[in-house]
N, C-alpha and C positions, 0 to 999 in steps of 0.2 A: 592237211594239204601241206606239201613240203614248200620250203622258200622258192625252189626253183619253179614249182607249179604256180605259185602266186605271181612271181615275176612274169612268167609266160602269159598268164591270164590278163595282167595289167597291159602288157604290150598288145595283146589281141584287142582288148576293149579300146584302147587308144587308137589303133589303126582302123578299127571298125567305125568309130565316132568321126575320125578324119575322113573316112571314105563317104559317110552319110552326109557330110557337110561340104563335100568338094564341089558342090553345084554353085558355089559362090563366085561366079565368074565376073561379076561387075566389080568386084573389089580388087584393089592393087595387091593386097596381102592374101595371096591364095593359100589353099591348103597344101598343094603340091608344087614343087619346083626346086630349082637348084639350092636356093636358100634353106628350105626345109630339109633337104638331103644333107646339107652341111651341118645343120643343127643336130640331126639325128646321129650322124657318123661321129662327129667331134664329141658328143655326149657319151656315146657308146665306147668310143676309145678311152676317154678319160675315166669313166665309171669302171670299166673292166681293167684298165691299166693300173689304177690306183689299187684296186682290190687285189690284183695278182701280186704287185710289188709289196703291198702290205703283208700279204701272206707269205711270200717266199723270201723277202729280204728283211722284214721286220718281225717275223714269227707270230704274226697275229693268226688267230683262229679263223677258220673259213667264214663263219657267219659274221664275225666282227669285221673282217676285211672287207666283205661285200657291203655291209652297212656303211663303213667308212667311205668306200668309192661312191656309193649311191648318194650318201649325204653331201659329200664335198661337191660332187658334180651337180646336183640339184641346186645347191647353194650358188655355185658359179653361174649356171643358167639363169636363175632368178636375179641375181645381181647384175648380169649383163642386161637384161630386159629393163631393170630399174635405171641403170646407167643410160641405155638408149632413150628412155623417156625423158631424161633430163637434157638431152642434147638436141639442139634444133637441127632439122633435116634427117634425123635418125627415126627409125620406125620401131616402136616398142610394140610387141605382138604377143598375144596369149597363144596364138597359133605356133609361133616359134617356140614358146615355152612348152606347149604340149608336145611338139616334136623332141624338144630336149629330154622331157620325161620318158618318151618312148625310147629314145637312144640310151638313156640311163638304165631303163629296164632290160633292154637288149644286152647292154655291156654287163650288167649284173648277172644276167642269166648265162652269158657266155663264160664269164668268170667262174660261176658256180659249176659249170661243166668241166672247166679246165683244172680248177683247184682240187 
């Protein structure tokens, strides 16, 4: 199975799990909403952007640049959730982090198709 296929499979599984859990209407932190869309799109932008820049401007090989983009972006998403947990009034959410991972996978997939 190619790297692109693995990334696509991860995105599919994450979205499927999110869909199955979307019935959580009593909780303030829902699976779907503006905040989750922002987590997904920002993560996709960073992941894909870092990979493309690393490949085109720093001469990294395709796989290495995608791994760099994915790794840096997952680290940033995790760090933000840890930071949010330490601040009063902020909400740290595993749901946010799952959407970050979905965005990272989508950005990595898009970068793999572009590079």
